[in-house]
N, C-alpha and C positions, 0 to 999 in steps of 0.2 A: 751902734756898731762896736763901740768900745766894750759894751757889756758882753756882746758875743765873743769878741777876741779873748776877753778875760775868761769867759766860760770854756772856750775851746782849748786855751792854755792850760787851765786847771785840770780839764778832763784828760787831755793828752799826757800832761805831766803825771797824773795818777796812773795812767796805763803804762807809761814808760817805767815808772816807780815799781809797778807790779811786775813787769817783765824782768827788770834788773834783780828785784828781790827773788824772783822764781829762779833765775840763772845763778844768783848767789847762793841760794838755798841748795840748789842741786849740786853746785860745786863744793859747797861746804859739807853736804851729805856724804858725797863719795870721795872727795879729794882733799878738801882743806880742813875738814873736821877730825883729822887723825890725831892731832895733839890732844884734843878733848877726850877722844876715845881711849887713848893710852893712859891719860890721867885717871879716868874712871876705872880702867882695867887695873892699874897698879894699886889703886885705893882699895879695891874689894878682893883682889886675888889672894893676899895673905890670909884673909879671914875665911876663905871658902874650904869646904871639904874636898877630898880628892876627886869625887865624882863631880862636884860643882866646878872645880878647876878645869877638869877635861871638857865639860860642856862650855866653859867660858872661852877656852882656847878655840874650840870648834866655831863658836859664834864670831870670834875675831877673824878667824880664817874665811868664813863665809863673807864677812863684810870686806875683806880684802880681795876676794875673788870677783865680786860684782863690778868694781871699777875696772879691774883688768879685763874682764869679759867685754865691758862696754868699749874700751879702747881697741881690743881685738877686732870687734865687729866693725867699728869706724874704719880702722886701717884696711881691713879686707874689702870693705865696700869701696874705698878709694882706689885700691889696687885693681879691683875688678872693673871699675869704671874706666880706669886708664887703659887697661887691656882691651876693653870693647871699642874704645875710641881708636886704638891702634888697628885692631881688626877691621874696623869699618873702612879705614883708609886703604888698608891692603885689599879688602874685598872689592872696593870701588876700582882700584887698579886691575885687579884680576878680571872684573867684568869687562873693562875696556879691552884687555888682551884677548879675551874670549870673543868679543864682537869683532876684533880685527881678524882673528883666525877664521871665524866663520865667513867673513867676506872673502878671504883668500880661498877657502874651500869652494865657495860658489863660483869664483873666477876660474879655478882650475876645472871644475865640473863643466863649465861652458867651453873651455878649451878642449877637454876630452870629447864632448859631443861634437864639436867642430871637426876634430880629427876623424872620429867615426864616420861622420857624414861624408868627408872626403874619401875615405876608404870605400864606403858603400857605393859612392857614385864615381868611383875610379874610371868607369868605362866612358864617361862624358856623355854629353847629350841630355835629352829629357828622360830617356829610359832608366828607371830605377832597378837595381838588382838587389836581391836579398842579401843581408850581411851575414857572412859565414859564422862568425863567432868562434869561440875557443873550442866548442864541442866538435866543429868540423875538423879540427886537427886530429882528432881521435879516430876519424873514419878511415877505413882500409884503403879507400881510392882518393887520390888528391883531386880536387875539383878543378876543372877547366873552365876557360871563359865560355865556351859553348855550352857546357854543362850548366853553368850558373845561370845563363840567360834563357836556357831551355830546360825547365824542370823535368819534362818527359825524357829527354836524353840522359839526364842526371840519374833518374830512376832505373833506366835501362842499363846504363854503364855500371851502376852499382849492383844491380841484381846479377849482371854478368860476372862481375869481380867476385861477388860473394859465392856464386856457383863454383867459379874456378877455385877459389880458396877452399871451399868444402870438399871438392874432389881431391885437392892435394892432401887435405886433412884426413880424408877417408883412406887414401892410398898409404899415407904415413901410418895410420892407426893399423891398417891391415899388415903392412911390412913389419911393424914392431910387435905384432901379435897382441895388441891391446885390445881385447875383446870388449872391454866395458865402454870404450869411446866409439868404436866403429859403428855399432848400431845406432847410437844417437845421431852421429854425423850423417850416416846414410838416410836416416829418417827425415832429418832436415833437408838433406839434398833432394829427397824424393818430393818434398813440398815445393821445391824451387822449379819444378817442371812448368813450362810456360812463362819462365822469368817473372813470376809474381813475387814482388818484394814483400818480406815480412816486416811489419811495423814493430811486432812483439817477439823478438827471437827468444827471450827467456820463457815467456809464457807459452810459446809454441813447444819448447822442449818440456814443459810440464804436460802438455797435451800428450806428447809422445810417451812420456814416462808412464801415464796411466792408461794408455791405449790397451795394454795387455797385463795390467797390474793385478796381481793376486792379493786380495785382502786377507788379513789374518782371521783366525777364528776369535770372535769376541766373546767376552764373559758377560753374559746377561743375568747372572745369578747373584753377582756380588751385591752386598748391601752397603750403604754409606759408611757405616761404622767400620766394617771390614776394609772398605776402600781407603779410609783414612788411616787405619792402623797398618795396612800392608805398605802404603806409601812410606810411612815413617821407617818401617823396617828395610824397605828397599833402598831409601836414601842412605841409611846407616851402613847396611851390609855391602851395597854395590858401588856407592859413591863416597863414602866416608863423610857424609853430611848428617848433622844431628839436629833435630828440631823437637821442640816440645810438643806434646799432644794438643795443647791449647793453640799453638800457631797453626798447626795443620787443620784444626777445626775451623779457625777463623778464615783460613785461606779457601777451604772448600765452601764454606757458608758464604764467603764474599763472592765466589763465582756464581752462586745461585741468585744473588741479589743485584749483581751489576756486571756488565761486560768490561768494565774498566776497573782494575784494582791498582791502588798505589801502595807500594811497599816503602815504608819510611823507617829510618833508624840510622844509628852510627855505622861507620865502616867496619866490615869484618863480621857482620852478624848473619850474612848469607842472603841479602835481598835479591841479588841476581841469581844466585845458585838455587834458591827455592823454586822459581818457575822452570828453570832449566832442568833440575832433577825431576820435577813433577812431570814435565813433558817427556823426559826419558822413561819415566815410570809407565806412561801411557803409549810408549813406542812411537811417539811423533814429535821429534826434537824441536824445541822452540827456535824461532828466528830471533837473534839478538840485534837490535838496531841501536847503535851508539848515537845518541842525540848530540848534535853539535850546537854551540852557541850561536851560530849563524842562521839557524833555522827560523824562518819567518812566515812561511805559508805552506800550503798543502803539497806543492811541487817537491819540497824536501823529502816527504815520505812516499808520495805516489809517483814521482817522476813528471816528466813533461815531453811533449811532442816536439821534435826537432824539425822545423820547417825546411831546413836545407837538406838534411840527409834523409828526410821522410821516414824516420824511424823514431820510435818512442824511447826515451831514456828511462829504462826500467830500473827500479830499486829492488832490494831484497824485501822490503816491507810490501811492495806491490806483488812480488812473486809469492810470498807467503799467504797474502790476502787472496790471490787467485787459486793457489793450490788447496786452500781450505774448502773450496767449492767441490773438490773431488773426494777428499778423504772424509769419512764419517767420524774419525777420531777427533777429539777436541784439539784445536790448534791454539797454541799460545804464541803471541807476538810480544816480545819484550822491548820496551822503550828504556833503554839503560840511561840513567842520569836524566830523566825526562824534564827536569826543571832547570837544565842549564840554559834552555831557551823558554820563551813564553808559551806555555801549553795552549792556551786560548788562542794563539795565533796559528801554529802550524797544525794543531789537532782540532781546530774549530769545526771543520766540516764533518769529521768523524763524530764529534760529540753531538752535533745536530742530527746526523743520520741515526745514531744509536737511541736517540729519544723518539724516534717515530714509533708509533704504536703497532703498526703493521709491519711484519718482516719483509713483505713485498716492496716496501718503500726504502728498504736498506740497499741502496744503489748509489754508485758514484759515477760521475761522468769523467771519462778519460779523454775521449776524442769525440768531436761532433758527430761523425758518421761512420758507419761500417765499411770496411774494404774487404775485398776478396783476399782470402788467406789470413784473416784475423783469427786469433785463438777461439777455440769452440765455446768457452764459457763467457766470452764477451758478446752481449747482445746489443746491437746498435751503438757500439762504443762505450757501453756502460759495464761496470763490474759490479757484481752482487757481493755485499758483505755477509758472509755465511753466519748463520746462527750458531754454528760450532767454533766461532772464533772468540777468544778472549784477549784483551790488551792488558798487559801488565807493565806498570811503570815503576821504576825505582827512583827514589828521590832522597837527596841529602839536604839538610837544612843548614846551610853555612853561607858565608859571605860570597861565595862564587856562584850562587843559584838565585833564581827568582822565586818569589813567594807563590805558592800555589793558591789561586783565588778560590773564593766560595763557589763560583760557577763550576769549577772542575770538581771540588771536593763534594758538592752536592750530588753530582752524577756518578762519582766514583765510590769505591769502597776502600777506605784507608786501612792498612794493616801495619802496625808498629813492630819492628824487630829491634829491640835495644839490648838484648843479652843473648849470649851463646848458651845453647843447651848443653848439659853434661853428656859425655860420651857413655855408650853402653854397648854391650856385645849381644849379638843375635845371629840366628841362622841366615844363610843366603836366601834372600827373598826375590822371586821372579817378578818381572813387570807384569802389569794388568792391561790387557787389550780391552778397552771399553769404548763404546760409541758415545758421541755427544747426545744422540737421541735418548740412550739409556740413562745417561747421567741426568739429563733434564727430567726424565720420568721419575728418577730416585728423589730429585728435588720436589717434584709435585706430590710424590708419595709421602715425603716427609711432612709436608704442610697439611696432608690429610691425617697422618698418624699422630703428630705432635702440634696441634693448633695451639696458639697462644691462649693461656687460661684467662677466664673472665676477671679473676682477681688481679692478675698482672695487668690487664688492659685497663681496669679501673684505676690502679695505681699510676699508670702512664698518663691517663687523662688528668689526674690530679696534679702530677708533676708538670704537665704541659700548662695548665692553668696557672700554676705558680710562676713558671718561667715567663709567661706572657704578662702577668700582672707586675712582677718585680723588674724583669730585664728586657721585656719587649722581644723575647725569643720564643719560637714556636717550632714544633717538629716539622711541619709542613707535610704536604701529600706525598712528595717524593721520598722523604725520609720514612714516613709511616709505611709506605709500600715496601721499601727496602727492609724495614724492621719485620714485616710479616713474611718476607722471603728468607731473611737471615736467621731468625731465631729457630724455626722448626728444623732447619738443616743443621744448624749448630747443635741442637739437642740430639738429632739423629746420628751425628758423629761422636756422641758421648759427653756432650756438655749438658748444662742445665739452663732453663729458659731465663732465670734472673741474671746468670752470667752473660747470656747473649744480649739481653736488653742493656745491661751494665755497659757492654762494650760499644753498643750502637750510640747510646746517650753520651758516652765520653767522647767518642771519636767523630760523631756526627752533629751533635747538638751543642754540647758544652765547648767544642773547639771554637765555636764562634766567638767565645770571649776573647780570643786572641786578636780579633779584629776590632774589638771595642776598646774604649778607654777604661781598662779595668781599674785604674786608681780611683776612679769615681764610684765604683760599686764593690770595692774591696770589702767593706764592712757587710754589704749584702751577701757576699759569698759565704761568709760564716753562717748566716741565717739559712742559706740554701743547703749547706752541709747538714745543719741540724734538721731541716725539713726532710732531707733524704733519709737520715737515720730514723726519724719519726715514722716516716711512710713505709720504708722498706726494711726496717730493723737495724740494730747497731752493726751487724756483720754483713749487711747487704750493700751492694753497689760499691764495693771497695775500690774498683777501677775508677769510677766517677769521682769519688771523694779524694782519691790520691791526686787525680788530675786537677781538681779544684784547688787543693792545697798547694800544688806546684804553681799554678797560675797566680794564687794569692801571694806566694813568696816572691814572685818576679817583681811585684810592685810594692 
């Protein structure tokens, strides 16, 4: 045993000696050995040449910087560690406070539900009555107890009140000589014969509007290039709005490839005015829907049926969607600031409907059954989404908005407006009356006249293979279909097919880098840029290369 203790002592002593020697050598290397360093420096410095003296001074400075840098790193680590400890204690207290507030919110919600239950059952007994809700306060007739407990009486009283109100409105319109209002009021009043309540008053007025509507003479001779050039002149001469030919090409080509377009860019570049002026150019003004942060489901856009008033709370979005079934002119519905709320929540049903391959399946359920007096174009309580309808969303990318997910981007055609076009002078350009059917025919004709060349298709396949191998990214069937629709129309509007493909690749494929951890593939992006230049030429795919460089610089 004594031999083992002797062995252990000698071994551990040697280990401790080596550790102390290493620490001593380290301290002497960077901190304690400066007297020796200066002695050597003073010995050789007088005998050195001018150039050697400069090098010797630089060497001494480097030796001085190393220990200072080590001290700075150690001090910074200590400060950071201290701050993290402080933050951890603060976060723990914050989490406790959040938990306490959540419990209070749940308690208040229970109290609110109890109060609502008392209001709903204010009549007493076992008979439950429908809760009127805030929407009942906006009705023309105040509900009575009898009306609440007997829905049939409520409908009769409401119909009588509405008829009386319409008669007064008709008389007032006739007395004031307002010829524009009197026919509409009389038309709705005529519908009230037999006291049939109208669940959709706005949509009923649309029916009346188009009962004797005279449609304009449509231009069925215009080509896509003329259509694009004339719109640019119309916007400049009649509305004082200026857009580059490239933006106009992308917008029209985007309409050919998707029913949902997303206009992105900084404020003041004309995101909202572009679809608005385009709709004025076609003499069918767009409906502007200002998206609110509170939007959560389809009822925010389509409205909902009020069980108490027996009327449908109609929205302007619903009215425009319904009116598109009457007019052959393309209808644009603008969702302004669409990413203030989550698009995949409130617009989810519309995204699914637009993906249906058959246009006959483009229907939305509004009410479960049809009633007498419902609007003409509602079949069985369902509204048809017309093929002549396009949804245009405007989006800002800042802290006040939600990120647009890949699900939405894949189905939409994004168009970036990041710069203002230069002003120019031109003659007054009249609007262009065109049907959606003729516009679709022009899109189909462009695909026949300007098919994607085999050479470009071959290069696309090579790029697709490279992206799959290096980044696990692929074009996908949906993007390929949009590419086949977008590029020919882009060429027909005055562009070239490589420019069209460049835009699709940059905005539909490479944009997926933003959802990846680009810091891990940053070096691979340089290789991708080199591969693009090798495949498409030094001057080809400039938009894609610029986008990749911007992504690379972010990380």
